[in-house]
Structures are given as structure tokens and as C-alpha cells.
C-alpha positions as CSV (number, residue, x, y, z in Angstrom):
1,M,-57.3,-179.8,-48.0
2,D,-55.6,-181.5,-45.1
3,W,-53.0,-180.7,-45.0
4,Q,-51.9,-181.0,-41.6
5,T,-51.5,-184.7,-41.8
6,H,-49.3,-184.6,-44.6
7,A,-46.9,-182.4,-42.7
8,R,-46.9,-184.8,-39.5
9,R,-45.4,-187.7,-42.3
10,L,-42.8,-185.2,-43.6
11,A,-41.8,-184.4,-39.8
12,A,-41.7,-188.0,-38.9
13,D,-39.9,-189.1,-42.1
14,V,-37.1,-186.2,-41.3
15,V,-36.4,-186.1,-37.8
16,R,-37.7,-187.9,-34.9
17,P,-40.8,-186.5,-32.3
18,E,-38.0,-185.2,-29.8
19,S,-36.1,-183.3,-32.3
20,R,-36.4,-179.5,-31.8
21,W,-37.3,-179.8,-35.5
22,Y,-40.5,-182.1,-35.6
23,G,-42.9,-179.3,-34.8
24,P,-42.1,-176.5,-37.2
25,L,-42.3,-179.4,-40.4
26,A,-45.5,-180.5,-38.5
27,V,-47.4,-176.9,-38.4
28,T,-45.7,-175.3,-41.5
29,P,-47.9,-175.9,-44.5
30,R,-45.2,-176.0,-47.5
31,H,-47.9,-176.2,-50.0
32,V,-48.5,-172.5,-49.6
33,F,-44.9,-171.8,-50.5
34,V,-44.9,-174.0,-53.5
35,P,-48.1,-173.5,-55.6
36,R,-46.9,-174.5,-59.1
37,W,-43.1,-176.2,-59.6
38,W,-41.7,-177.6,-62.8
39,E,-40.7,-181.5,-63.0
40,H,-38.1,-182.7,-65.2
41,G,-39.8,-184.6,-68.5
42,A,-38.5,-186.7,-71.0
43,Q,-37.3,-183.7,-73.0
44,A,-38.0,-180.6,-71.4
45,W,-39.0,-179.2,-67.7
46,E,-42.7,-179.6,-67.3
47,L,-45.1,-177.3,-65.7
48,R,-47.0,-178.6,-62.7
49,D,-49.9,-176.4,-60.9
50,G,-51.1,-177.6,-57.3
51,V,-54.3,-176.4,-58.1
52,A,-55.1,-178.1,-61.3
53,D,-54.1,-181.3,-59.2
54,T,-54.3,-180.8,-55.2
55,E,-53.3,-184.8,-54.9
56,A,-50.3,-184.1,-56.6
57,W,-49.6,-181.1,-55.0
58,M,-49.7,-182.8,-51.4
59,R,-47.9,-185.5,-52.4
60,A,-44.7,-183.4,-54.3
61,A,-44.8,-180.9,-51.2
62,Y,-44.8,-182.7,-48.2
63,A,-42.2,-185.5,-49.7
64,N,-38.6,-184.6,-48.5
65,R,-37.6,-183.9,-52.2
66,T,-36.4,-180.3,-53.7
67,L,-38.7,-179.2,-55.8
68,V,-37.8,-176.6,-58.9
69,T,-39.5,-173.4,-58.6
70,R,-38.0,-171.8,-61.9
71,I,-35.7,-172.5,-64.8
72,G,-33.1,-170.1,-66.5
73,P,-35.6,-166.9,-65.8
74,V,-39.0,-168.3,-65.8
75,H,-40.3,-168.9,-63.2
76,A,-43.4,-171.6,-62.3
77,D,-45.6,-169.1,-60.7
78,R,-45.1,-166.6,-63.6
79,A,-45.1,-169.2,-66.6
80,E,-48.0,-168.7,-69.4
81,P,-50.7,-171.9,-68.8
82,G,-50.5,-172.8,-72.3
83,A,-46.4,-172.4,-72.0
84,A,-46.1,-176.1,-70.2
85,L,-42.2,-176.5,-71.1
86,A,-39.3,-175.0,-70.0
87,V,-36.2,-175.3,-71.1
88,G,-32.4,-174.4,-69.3
89,S,-31.0,-175.0,-65.7
90,P,-32.8,-174.3,-62.7
91,T,-32.0,-171.5,-61.0
92,S,-34.5,-171.3,-57.6
93,S,-36.0,-174.5,-55.8
94,S,-37.8,-175.0,-53.0
95,T,-34.8,-177.6,-51.2
96,L,-35.7,-180.5,-50.0
97,P,-36.5,-180.5,-46.0
98,G,-34.3,-182.6,-44.5
99,L,-31.0,-180.8,-46.2
100,V,-32.4,-177.4,-44.9
101,V,-32.8,-178.9,-41.1
102,T,-29.4,-180.4,-41.9
103,M,-28.0,-176.9,-42.5
104,Y,-30.0,-175.6,-39.8
105,R,-28.3,-178.8,-37.2
106,H,-25.0,-178.2,-39.0
107,A,-25.4,-174.3,-37.6
108,V,-25.6,-175.2,-33.8
109,I,-28.8,-172.2,-33.8
110,A,-29.4,-171.6,-30.0
111,D,-32.7,-170.4,-29.0
112,D,-32.1,-167.0,-28.5
113,S,-30.0,-166.7,-31.9
114,H,-30.4,-164.2,-35.0
115,V,-30.0,-166.1,-38.0
116,L,-29.4,-165.1,-41.6
117,V,-31.1,-167.6,-44.1
118,T,-31.1,-167.6,-48.0
119,T,-35.3,-166.5,-49.0
120,G,-35.4,-169.2,-52.4
121,T,-39.4,-169.7,-51.6
122,G,-39.0,-168.9,-47.8
123,Y,-40.4,-172.1,-46.2
124,G,-36.7,-173.1,-45.2
125,T,-37.5,-169.0,-43.5
126,A,-41.1,-170.6,-42.5
127,L,-39.4,-173.3,-40.7
128,L,-36.8,-171.4,-38.6
129,C,-39.4,-168.5,-37.9
130,R,-41.1,-171.4,-35.9
131,R,-38.0,-172.9,-34.3
132,L,-37.2,-169.5,-33.1
133,G,-39.9,-167.0,-33.5
134,D,-39.5,-164.6,-36.7
135,E,-38.2,-161.4,-35.2
136,R,-35.3,-163.3,-35.2
137,V,-34.7,-164.3,-38.6
138,T,-33.6,-162.1,-41.4
139,S,-34.4,-163.4,-44.9
140,V,-32.5,-162.0,-47.8
141,D,-32.4,-163.1,-51.8
142,V,-31.2,-161.1,-54.8
143,D,-34.4,-161.4,-56.5
144,P,-36.8,-158.9,-55.9
145,Y,-39.5,-161.2,-56.7
146,L,-38.6,-164.2,-55.0
147,V,-38.4,-162.1,-51.7
148,T,-41.6,-160.4,-52.3
149,T,-42.9,-163.3,-52.9
150,A,-41.7,-165.2,-49.7
151,A,-42.6,-162.3,-47.8
152,G,-46.4,-162.1,-48.7
153,R,-46.5,-166.3,-48.4
154,L,-45.1,-166.1,-44.7
155,D,-47.2,-163.6,-43.9
156,S,-50.8,-165.5,-45.0
157,I,-49.6,-168.1,-42.7
158,G,-49.0,-165.4,-39.5
159,L,-45.2,-165.0,-40.1
160,H,-43.3,-161.6,-40.0
161,P,-39.0,-162.1,-40.7
162,H,-37.0,-159.5,-41.6
163,T,-36.8,-159.2,-45.6
164,A,-34.4,-158.0,-47.7
165,A,-33.4,-158.2,-51.2
166,C,-29.6,-157.7,-51.8
167,D,-26.4,-159.4,-53.1
168,I,-25.4,-161.3,-50.5
169,T,-22.2,-161.6,-52.0
170,A,-21.5,-157.9,-51.3
171,D,-23.0,-156.2,-47.9
172,V,-25.7,-157.7,-45.7
173,P,-27.7,-155.8,-43.6
174,G,-27.0,-156.3,-40.0
175,E,-24.6,-158.7,-37.5
176,Y,-26.3,-162.1,-37.0
177,D,-25.0,-165.3,-34.5
178,R,-25.4,-167.3,-37.5
179,I,-25.6,-167.5,-41.4
180,V,-26.9,-170.1,-42.7
181,S,-26.7,-170.5,-46.9
182,T,-28.3,-172.5,-49.2
183,V,-27.3,-171.0,-52.4
184,S,-23.1,-172.5,-52.4
185,V,-20.8,-169.2,-53.1
186,R,-16.9,-169.2,-53.9
187,P,-15.1,-167.5,-52.3
188,V,-17.0,-167.0,-48.8
189,P,-18.4,-163.5,-49.0
190,A,-16.1,-161.5,-46.7
191,S,-18.9,-159.3,-45.7
192,W,-20.4,-162.6,-44.0
193,L,-17.3,-162.6,-41.6
194,A,-17.9,-158.4,-40.9
195,A,-21.8,-159.3,-40.0
196,L,-21.0,-162.3,-37.9
197,R,-21.1,-161.5,-34.1
198,P,-17.8,-162.5,-31.8
199,G,-18.3,-166.5,-31.8
200,G,-20.6,-166.8,-34.3
201,R,-21.0,-169.6,-37.1
202,L,-21.3,-169.7,-40.7
203,V,-22.9,-172.7,-43.1
204,T,-22.7,-172.7,-46.1
205,T,-21.5,-175.1,-49.1
206,L,-18.2,-174.2,-51.9
207,A,-20.4,-173.5,-55.3
208,G,-19.2,-176.6,-57.8
209,T,-18.6,-178.7,-55.2
210,G,-20.6,-181.1,-52.9
211,L,-19.0,-179.5,-49.4
212,I,-20.4,-178.1,-46.6
213,V,-18.3,-175.4,-44.4
214,T,-19.5,-174.7,-40.4
215,A,-17.1,-172.4,-39.2
216,D,-17.1,-170.3,-36.4
217,K,-15.8,-166.4,-36.1
218,T,-12.3,-165.8,-34.7
219,G,-11.0,-162.8,-32.8
220,D,-9.1,-161.7,-36.0
221,G,-12.0,-161.6,-38.0
222,G,-11.7,-164.6,-40.0
223,A,-13.3,-168.3,-39.0
224,T,-12.0,-171.4,-38.5
225,G,-13.8,-175.0,-38.6
226,R,-14.5,-178.2,-40.7
227,I,-16.2,-179.4,-43.3
228,A,-18.6,-181.7,-42.7
229,P,-18.6,-185.6,-42.9
230,D,-22.0,-185.4,-45.3
231,P,-22.3,-183.9,-48.6
232,A,-25.0,-181.3,-50.2
233,G,-25.8,-179.7,-53.0
234,F,-27.3,-175.6,-53.7
235,M,-27.7,-173.2,-57.1
236,R,-25.1,-170.8,-56.8
237,T,-24.9,-167.6,-56.2
238,R,-25.9,-165.4,-59.2
239,H,-25.9,-161.7,-60.0
240,G,-28.6,-161.9,-63.0
241,D,-31.7,-163.8,-64.3
242,D,-29.8,-166.6,-65.2
243,Y,-26.7,-168.1,-64.8
244,D,-24.0,-167.5,-67.7
245,R,-22.6,-170.1,-69.6
246,H,-19.5,-169.2,-70.8
247,T,-18.8,-172.1,-72.5
248,D,-21.7,-172.3,-75.0
249,E,-19.8,-171.5,-77.9
250,L,-17.0,-174.0,-77.0
251,W,-19.6,-176.8,-76.8
252,E,-20.6,-176.0,-80.2
253,K,-17.2,-176.4,-81.2
254,V,-16.4,-179.6,-79.6
255,R,-19.3,-181.4,-79.8
256,Q,-17.5,-184.1,-82.4
257,A,-14.7,-183.0,-82.8
258,D,-11.2,-185.0,-82.8
259,G,-8.8,-184.0,-80.6
260,E,-5.4,-183.2,-80.1
261,S,-4.9,-186.2,-77.4
262,I,-7.2,-189.1,-78.4
263,T,-6.9,-192.1,-75.8
264,T,-8.5,-195.1,-74.3
265,S,-9.6,-194.4,-70.3
266,R,-8.2,-197.3,-68.0
267,Y,-11.9,-196.7,-65.9
268,P,-15.3,-196.7,-66.8
269,L,-17.1,-194.2,-67.7
270,L,-18.1,-191.3,-65.3
271,Y,-20.1,-188.5,-65.4
272,V,-18.4,-186.5,-62.9
273,P,-21.5,-185.0,-61.2
274,D,-22.4,-188.0,-60.1
275,S,-19.2,-188.3,-58.1
276,W,-19.8,-186.6,-55.1
277,E,-16.0,-186.8,-54.2
278,V,-14.5,-187.2,-57.2
279,M,-16.5,-183.8,-58.4
280,S,-15.7,-181.6,-55.6
281,M,-11.8,-182.6,-56.0
282,L,-11.6,-181.5,-59.3
283,E,-13.7,-178.1,-58.5
284,L,-10.7,-177.6,-56.0
285,T,-8.0,-178.1,-58.6
286,V,-10.1,-177.1,-61.9
287,P,-13.0,-174.6,-60.7
288,G,-15.1,-173.5,-63.3
289,I,-15.5,-177.1,-65.3
290,D,-18.8,-177.2,-67.1
291,H,-20.6,-180.9,-67.3
292,R,-22.7,-182.4,-69.8
293,S,-23.8,-185.8,-70.9
294,V,-25.6,-187.5,-73.5
295,T,-26.7,-191.1,-73.9
296,D,-27.8,-192.4,-77.1
297,G,-29.7,-195.9,-77.0
298,D,-26.3,-197.7,-75.1
299,T,-23.7,-195.0,-75.7
300,R,-23.0,-193.2,-73.5
301,T,-20.9,-189.3,-73.7
302,V,-19.8,-187.2,-71.5
303,W,-18.2,-183.6,-71.9
304,M,-15.7,-181.7,-69.7
305,L,-16.0,-177.7,-70.9
306,H,-13.8,-175.1,-69.3
307,P,-13.8,-171.1,-70.1
308,D,-10.4,-171.3,-70.9
309,G,-10.6,-173.4,-74.0
310,S,-10.1,-177.1,-72.5
311,W,-12.4,-179.5,-73.6
312,A,-12.9,-183.3,-72.9
313,R,-15.3,-185.7,-74.2
314,A,-15.2,-189.4,-73.5
315,S,-17.8,-192.5,-75.0
316,A,-18.8,-195.8,-74.3
317,A,-21.0,-198.1,-75.4
318,G,-21.7,-199.8,-72.3
319,F,-20.6,-199.4,-68.2
320,L,-18.3,-201.8,-68.1
321,D,-16.8,-200.5,-71.7
322,A,-13.5,-198.3,-71.4
323,P,-14.4,-195.3,-72.9
324,T,-12.7,-193.2,-76.1
325,V,-11.2,-190.1,-74.7
326,H,-10.7,-186.8,-77.0
327,Q,-9.5,-183.5,-75.4
328,G,-8.0,-180.1,-76.6
329,G,-7.3,-176.9,-75.0
330,P,-4.2,-175.2,-72.9
331,R,-4.8,-178.2,-69.9
332,R,-5.8,-181.9,-70.4
333,L,-9.3,-181.8,-68.2
334,W,-9.6,-185.8,-68.4
335,D,-6.1,-186.1,-67.2
336,D,-7.1,-184.2,-64.4
337,L,-10.0,-186.2,-63.6
338,E,-8.1,-189.4,-63.8
339,R,-5.0,-188.4,-61.4
340,I,-7.6,-187.9,-58.8
341,R,-9.7,-191.0,-59.6
342,H,-5.9,-193.0,-59.0
343,R,-5.8,-191.5,-55.5
344,L,-9.1,-192.6,-54.9
345,N,-8.1,-195.9,-56.4
346,R,-4.9,-196.1,-54.2
347,E,-6.2,-194.8,-51.1
348,G,-9.7,-196.0,-50.8
349,G,-10.9,-192.2,-50.3
350,L,-10.0,-188.7,-50.6
351,P,-9.1,-186.0,-47.6
352,L,-12.4,-183.7,-48.3
353,Y,-14.8,-185.0,-45.8
354,G,-13.6,-184.0,-42.1
355,A,-10.7,-181.4,-43.3
356,R,-9.8,-178.6,-41.2
357,V,-11.2,-175.2,-42.7
358,R,-9.7,-171.7,-41.9
359,I,-10.8,-168.6,-43.6
360,E,-9.3,-165.2,-44.1
361,P,-10.8,-162.1,-42.8
362,D,-11.0,-161.0,-46.7
363,G,-13.2,-164.6,-47.2
364,T,-10.1,-166.9,-48.6
365,L,-10.5,-170.3,-47.5
366,T,-8.2,-173.2,-46.9
367,L,-8.6,-176.6,-46.6
368,A,-6.2,-179.1,-44.7
369,R,-6.3,-182.7,-44.0
370,G,-3.1,-184.5,-43.0
371,S,-0.3,-183.3,-46.0
372,W,-2.9,-182.2,-48.4
373,T,-4.7,-178.4,-48.8
374,A,-6.1,-176.5,-51.2
375,R,-6.5,-172.7,-51.8
376,V,-10.0,-171.2,-52.6
377,A,-10.0,-167.5,-53.0
């Protein structure tokens, strides 16, 4: 199996040859870390087995794309061969290599840095080990199976970083010059600030947003930095085998219900996760909205559901047709969305990317740009 040619092609697609990340990308066998994965089909997630189709395996593993390895509690490694379908939301993956490198670049990793990174499949850990040496890398995950499996696959290619199964929103082991999280958090765990050495840097994303936070530890135990100019999306931290969906009961109740308020939107229908800026601003304004969508022929319908019982449903028969909006519950979620779209339309942008970041020692985070501020606690 000539995986080396595929790895070199991937490296050339992601970085320039003079990059310090070219070598790690070119010599790390990504397929070792993703022998099986899930691909989204028409009705459900479909299992792919690399050994059963090595050509498709090489194409998938060495493409600059994310490979989903777990749906709900069902890891592709453990899925029964006959149970080739899964329904649910992704709970673990091998992040696209280009985004892994982007996160590492934001961390400004030096040759002598000691780095804490999240595990996942272990591929990102392998790149970091190739770059620094495995004695400088600690890799952690909340799922003991992921940590044990990744450690075994790292060992099979001669890499032996420090590994641990732990909840990174609680205590983390050791002290570090850099912490790079490829899961999203809200707020930034105070334990990260305690584990960072003076002048150390953390890089993460805020849950529910496309915002990459880069922040350097300050003398008071907090940190200051910026929101990076480029967006990224990662799965949220979880504390069990799957994510709790607190809006499932509300979803069944309001799927077709008439709203307490029925209006016509002035803007074309938007499924919020399709717009990084709008999604991020809405999450800062009203955190925790669950977004869902269905397409039936030419008609598209989107739902916004909040654990407090607020909801909105908007439908349109075409991309340019004004959607009809039903809303109910204690707050009007679509109105919150429209205020953000008004601002975007009026100003041509939203004050997110490039915003200043201040993180207090307890993890409370404040974003500021011009007269705009937002607090994340």
C-alpha cells in the first residue's frame, strides 16, 4: 500500500514545502488513525471500512477533509459489520488536516514548547509529535476508548506521547507552554489558565460559534488575545457517550404548530449554521439554540429551538421567496436573528473577527471591538 505518495500529496495541498508542517504531514500515515469512518448518506450515516476498499480508504484518508468516526455513542471501529447505518449527531472525528495545522499555527508553537492537545483519533497528536518530539506532547480526551486506541495507533508508528483520559473542562495534568483544543468550549476552563506557564498561549473555539480564540497568559492568571480572522468549527465538549438534546420534546411539540406570532420575514430564508458570522453573533446573544432544517421538494423549513421553550419555524417555497415565520415561547428567536441580519445589512459586517479577548482567571471571557462588547461565562 503506497500511502507515502498520498501523504506527500496531502502535505503539498495543505502547506508549502518550506513549512515546518510539511514534513509531519508528508510522513504521517493518516489512514492508520481512521481505518473505518462514517459518511453521510441520504437517510443516515453509512459505515465505510478501509480494508474492504483500500482505494477509497486512501482517497478519504489523504484528502483535506474531516472524517467522522463516531455517531452518538457508536464508534465506527465498534460498529457491527451488518449494522452499516447510524442515525444521530457526530461525537468524534478526525479533523481535516488543514484546520489542525491552522490551529497549531495560531498557537505559535516553538521548537521547545510543551503542548497539551486533544486526542480524537490521534492524528493531530501524531503531527505534533513529528514536529516537536513525543516527549513534548500530552494528548487527552474524555473518552478512555479514544485515548487507548489512539495510543496504540501512535505506538504502531513509533510515537509515544503522554496520554490521559480526563475531562478537559475540569483539571488537566501538568503544565504547558501551549494548549490547543480541537473541541469547542464555553467558557474557557479555568484549569487551562492554571496549567499554562507564564506567557503561555491557549487556542480554542467557542462552543456554538466559528470563533477561534487565541490568548496569552498574563501575570494576574488571566489571558488576553484576539479572535482570529478565520473561522473554524469543532464539536462541543461532552461529558458522556453522547450529547444531550434538551429540545427534542419541544421539537415534537412545535414541528407543525401555529406560533403565538406569525409574520413574514424581510430576508430570504437562512439556515443559521450556513453563515459563520450570523451563527456566531446569535450564539453570543442567545446561547444554546438548536438549529434544524428539512427540505421537501422546493420548500425549505428551518427551526430554532431553545431549552427555555422559545422556538421559531420559518418556511419558504423558493430561495428568493419571503419566508413565513411562526414563533412562540418566552422570547422571539427569529426577531433576535433578524436584528443581527439588520446590523449585517446596515454595516456590511459584524464586529466578531479581530475582536479583543480578555479572559479572567475564572474563565469568564469578554470580547470587545469598538463600542461592541460581549461576555461569555
